[in-house]
C-alpha positions in Angstrom: -29.7 61.1 -65.6 -27.7 58.4 -63.8 -29.1 54.9 -63.8 -30.3 54.8 -60.2 -33.5 54.4 -58.2 -34.5 55.4 -54.7 -37.5 54.3 -52.6 -40.3 56.5 -51.3 -38.9 55.9 -47.8 -35.5 57.2 -48.8 -37.2 60.3 -50.5 -39.0 61.0 -47.2 -35.7 60.8 -45.2 -33.9 63.0 -47.7 -36.6 65.6 -47.5 -36.7 65.4 -43.7 -32.9 65.9 -43.4 -32.8 68.5 -46.1 -35.5 70.6 -44.5 -33.9 70.5 -41.0 -30.5 71.4 -42.6 -29.7 75.1 -41.8 -33.2 75.7 -40.4 -32.0 74.3 -37.1 -28.8 76.4 -37.3 -30.0 79.9 -38.0 -32.8 81.8 -36.2 -36.0 81.7 -38.3 -39.1 83.9 -38.2 -37.8 86.4 -35.7 -39.6 89.3 -37.4 -42.7 87.8 -35.7 -40.8 88.1 -32.3 -42.2 85.6 -29.7 -44.6 84.2 -32.4 -41.7 83.0 -34.5 -42.8 79.4 -34.0 -46.3 80.3 -35.3 -44.8 81.9 -38.4 -42.8 78.8 -39.0 -45.9 76.6 -38.6 -47.9 78.8 -41.1 -44.9 78.7 -43.5 -45.0 74.9 -43.3 -48.6 75.1 -44.5 -47.5 77.2 -47.5 -44.6 74.8 -48.2 -47.1 71.9 -48.4 -49.1 73.8 -51.0 -45.9 74.5 -53.0 -45.0 70.8 -52.9 -48.3 70.0 -54.5 -47.3 72.3 -57.4 -44.0 70.5 -57.8 -45.7 67.1 -57.6 -48.3 68.1 -60.2 -45.5 69.1 -62.6 -43.8 65.8 -62.0 -47.0 63.9 -62.8 -47.1 65.5 -66.2 -43.4 64.8 -66.9 -42.5 61.8 -64.7 -39.4 60.5 -66.6 -37.5 63.6 -67.4 -35.7 66.3 -65.4 -37.0 69.9 -65.0 -34.2 71.1 -67.2 -35.8 69.1 -70.0 -39.5 69.7 -69.4 -39.0 73.4 -69.0 -38.0 73.4 -72.7 -41.1 71.3 -73.6 -43.4 73.7 -71.7 -42.0 77.1 -72.7 -40.0 76.3 -75.9 -36.3 75.6 -76.3 -34.8 79.1 -76.0 -36.8 80.3 -72.9 -36.7 76.8 -71.4 -32.9 76.6 -71.6 -32.7 80.1 -70.1 -34.9 79.1 -67.2 -33.1 75.8 -66.7 -29.7 77.7 -66.6 -31.0 80.2 -64.1 -32.2 77.3 -61.8 -28.7 75.8 -62.0 -27.2 79.1 -60.9 -29.8 79.3 -58.1 -29.0 75.8 -56.8 -25.2 76.5 -56.8 -25.7 79.8 -55.1 -27.9 78.4 -52.3 -25.5 75.5 -51.8 -22.7 78.1 -51.3 -24.8 80.0 -48.8 -25.5 77.0 -46.7 -21.9 76.0 -46.9 -21.0 79.4 -45.5 -23.5 79.0 -42.7 -22.0 75.8 -41.5 -18.4 76.9 -42.0 -19.1 80.0 -39.8 -20.7 77.9 -37.2 -17.7 75.5 -37.0 -15.2 78.4 -36.9 -17.2 80.2 -34.1 -17.7 77.2 -31.8 -14.9 74.8 -32.5 -12.1 76.0 -34.8 -11.6 79.6 -34.1 -8.0 79.6 -35.3 -8.7 77.7 -38.5 -9.3 79.7 -41.7 -12.9 79.6 -42.9 -11.7 78.5 -46.3 -10.1 75.3 -44.9 -13.3 74.4 -43.0 -15.5 75.0 -46.0 -13.1 73.0 -48.3 -13.0 70.0 -45.9 -16.8 69.9 -45.6 -17.3 70.3 -49.3 -14.8 67.6 -50.0 -16.9 65.1 -48.0 -20.0 66.2 -49.9 -18.4 66.0 -53.3 -17.1 62.5 -52.5 -20.6 61.2 -51.5 -22.4 62.9 -54.5 -19.8 61.4 -56.8 -21.1 58.0 -55.7 -24.6 58.9 -56.8 -28.1 59.5 -55.5 -28.5 55.9 -54.2 -25.4 56.2 -52.0 -26.6 59.6 -50.7 -30.0 58.1 -49.9 -28.6 55.1 -48.1 -26.3 57.4 -46.1 -29.4 59.4 -45.2 -31.1 56.2 -43.9 -28.2 55.6 -41.6 -27.8 59.1 -40.3 -31.6 59.7 -39.9 -31.6 57.4 -36.9 -28.7 59.2 -35.3 -30.2 62.6 -35.9 -33.6 61.8 -34.5 -32.0 60.0 -31.5 -30.0 63.1 -30.6 -33.0 65.3 -31.1 -35.1 63.3 -28.7 -32.3 63.2 -26.1 -31.7 66.9 -26.5 -35.4 67.7 -25.9 -35.6 65.4 -22.9 -32.4 67.0 -21.3 -33.7 70.5 -21.8 -37.0 69.6 -20.1 -35.2 67.7 -17.2 -32.8 70.7 -16.7 -35.8 72.9 -16.0 -34.7 75.4 -18.5 -38.1 75.9 -20.2 -39.9 79.1 -19.2 -43.3 79.1 -21.0 -43.8 82.7 -19.9 -41.2 83.7 -22.6 -43.6 82.6 -25.2 -46.5 84.7 -23.9 -48.5 86.6 -24.8 -49.3 84.9 -28.1 -50.0 87.3 -30.9 -49.1 90.2 -28.7 -49.0 92.5 -31.8 -51.7 90.8 -33.7 -51.6 88.4 -36.7 -50.1 91.0 -39.0 -46.4 90.6 -38.2 -46.8 86.8 -38.3 -48.3 86.9 -41.8 -45.6 89.3 -43.0 -42.9 87.0 -41.7 -44.5 84.1 -43.5 -44.7 85.9 -46.8 -41.2 87.3 -46.6 -39.3 84.4 -44.9 -40.7 81.2 -43.5 -42.7 80.3 -46.6 -39.4 80.0 -48.5 -36.9 79.0 -45.9 -36.8 76.0 -45.5 -40.1 74.8 -46.9 -40.1 76.3 -50.4 -36.5 75.0 -50.8 -38.0 71.6 -51.5 -38.2 72.8 -55.1 -34.7 71.2 -55.4 -36.4 67.8 -55.2 -38.0 68.3 -58.6 -34.6 67.2 -59.8 -34.8 64.0 -57.6 -38.4 62.9 -58.3 -37.5 61.1 -61.6 -35.3 58.7 -59.6 -38.2 57.4 -57.5 -39.0 53.7 -58.2 -42.6 54.1 -57.2 -43.9 57.4 -58.6 -47.3 57.1 -57.1 -45.8 57.5 -53.6 -44.1 60.8 -54.2 -47.0 62.8 -52.8 -47.2 60.9 -49.5 -43.5 60.8 -49.0 -43.0 64.5 -49.7 -45.9 65.8 -47.6 -45.0 63.6 -44.7 -41.3 64.7 -44.8 -42.2 68.4 -44.9 -44.8 68.1 -42.2 -42.6 66.1 -39.8 -39.5 68.3 -40.3 -41.7 71.4 -40.0 -43.1 70.3 -36.7 -39.5 69.6 -35.5 -38.4 73.1 -36.5 -41.5 74.7 -34.8 -40.7 72.8 -31.5 -37.0 73.8 -31.8 -37.8 77.5 -32.2 -40.4 77.4 -29.4 -37.8 75.7 -27.1 -35.1 78.2 -28.0 -37.4 81.2 -27.2 -38.7 79.6 -24.0 -35.1 78.8 -22.8 -33.2 81.9 -23.9 -36.1 84.5 -24.3 -36.8 86.3 -27.6 -34.2 89.0 -26.8 -31.3 86.6 -26.5 -32.4 84.5 -29.5 -32.6 87.6 -31.6 -29.0 88.5 -30.7 -27.6 84.9 -31.1 -25.9 83.7 -34.2 -26.8 80.1 -33.5 -29.6 79.9 -30.9 -29.9 76.1 -30.8 -26.3 75.7 -29.8 -26.8 78.3 -27.1 -29.8 76.4 -25.8 -27.8 73.1 -25.7 -24.9 74.8 -23.9 -27.4 75.8 -21.2 -28.1 72.1 -20.3 -26.9 71.1 -16.9 -28.3 68.0 -15.2 -27.2 67.2 -11.6 -24.1 69.4 -12.0 -22.7 66.5 -14.0 -24.2 66.3 -17.5 -23.2 69.5 -19.4 -21.3 70.8 -22.4 -23.3 68.6 -24.8 -23.0 71.1 -27.6 -20.4 68.9 -29.4 -22.9 66.1 -29.9 -25.5 68.4 -31.3 -23.0 70.0 -33.6 -22.7 66.6 -35.1 -26.5 66.5 -35.6 -26.4 70.0 -37.2 -23.6 69.2 -39.5 -25.5 66.1 -40.6 -28.4 68.2 -41.7 -26.1 70.7 -43.4 -24.3 67.9 -45.2 -27.5 66.7 -46.9 -28.8 70.2 -47.6 -25.6 71.2 -49.4 -25.3 67.7 -51.0 -28.8 67.8 -52.5 -28.4 71.3 -53.9 -25.1 70.4 -55.3 -26.4 67.1 -56.8 -29.4 68.9 -58.4 -27.0 71.5 -60.0 -24.7 68.7 -61.1 -27.3 66.5 -62.9 -29.1 69.6 -64.2 -25.9 70.9 -65.8 -25.1 67.5 -67.3 -28.7 67.3 -68.7 -28.8 70.8 -70.1 -25.4 70.8 -71.8 -25.6 67.1 -72.8 -22.4 66.1 -70.9 -21.8 62.4 -70.6 -20.4 61.4 -67.2 -21.0 63.4 -64.0 -17.3 63.1 -63.0 -16.4 65.7 -65.6 -18.5 68.3 -63.9 -18.3 67.4 -60.2 -14.9 69.0 -59.4 -15.4 72.2 -61.4 -18.8 72.8 -59.9 -17.4 72.0 -56.4 -14.8 74.7 -56.9 -17.6 77.1 -57.9 -19.5 76.4 -54.7 -16.4 76.6 -52.5 -15.2 80.0 -53.9 -18.7 81.4 -54.0 -19.2 80.6 -50.3 -16.2 82.8 -49.6 -17.0 85.7 -51.8 -20.8 86.1 -51.4 -20.3 88.2 -48.3 -17.3 90.0 -46.6 -18.6 89.0 -43.1 -21.1 86.8 -41.5 -23.4 89.7 -40.5 -23.5 90.8 -44.1 -24.2 87.2 -45.2 -27.2 87.0 -42.8 -28.5 90.4 -43.9 -28.3 89.4 -47.6 -30.0 86.1 -46.7 -32.9 87.8 -44.9 -33.5 90.9 -47.1 -32.4 90.1 -50.6 -32.6 86.3 -51.2 -36.2 85.6 -50.1 -37.9 88.1 -52.4 -35.5 88.3 -55.3 -34.5 84.6 -55.6 -36.7 82.3 -53.5 -40.0 83.9 -54.5 -39.5 83.6 -58.3 -37.7 80.2 -58.3 -39.9 78.6 -55.7 -43.3 80.1 -56.3 -43.8 82.2 -59.4 -42.0 80.2 -62.1 -43.3 76.7 -61.0 -46.8 78.0 -60.8 -46.6 79.5 -64.3 -45.0 76.3 -65.6 -47.8 74.2 -64.1 -50.4 76.6 -65.6 -48.9 76.3 -69.1 -48.5 72.5 -68.7 -52.2 72.2 -67.8 -53.3 74.2 -70.8 -51.1 72.3 -73.2 -52.2 68.9 -72.0 -55.9 69.9 -72.2 -55.3 70.9 -75.8 -53.6 67.6 -76.5 -56.6 65.7 -75.0 -59.0 67.6 -77.2 -57.0 66.7 -80.3 
């Protein structure tokens, strides 16, 4: 671990920015059709429960990283294997999110620029910031949080003023019953983005006031979740479910539809800045978690030795995980949630907590 500390307020901001990340970029919960916003809301509830599991593990092992306490809980061999698998998971998801934002920039702004160049430039900025440490990343979040929220409020006001919202597009609620909504929660919105907060188990030990981790985390998840719910509801009410389901990036299409007094329009550039800000922190935190976890697991002194090799792994992985964006999205909705998010976000942490509880009870009896 680097010698650094962050405040509960900075943890809240990092969680908020991380959760928004790619959740604002890609369409979430569309398996529930018009009730996608409800599936996201219920997914947020599940995410809050998962956070309590992560926080409980942190309470048992407040001063060490998960890559270390996994070995204490399950034994060295199995613990090291689990820790290594988590590092692969963090790097893989970082590469996926990088691909998401690279594709968005190529589609909307740099159609003649190779995707590799876009990804490389974005990752270079992230690697530079991560190289400075978690404190610099947290302070950067404090500065950009204000900008992001200002743009979000302005965007919502302009959508309302433009008269684009058609509440009929959200009706009828639960047209096909609660079944499709629950299925969407279990297969998608529970994990993306709310379960992804598992990455913060690598950040908790840097908190200068450990008692505030619960309040900061739950508040960050709840506030970001409500923002995502509102965003999806606005997207469907403006574009209709049919258009949202066919759109690669529905929020940008919604922003492009803004026109006030035949003067204020084409505001998508400003909101691309907001989206990239969220993506910056999501990729950065996944990358930082993989970086410090690798250093801890393999006992490497100095993060600078690892940062560029791991950066290259993320960059080239982002290019090779899928041959096209449609294949990338299909993999992210069908394979990743059940075969990666479910075990790493839900099953393994729950089992680790169960074993930790049993072990600590035995110690207390002795």
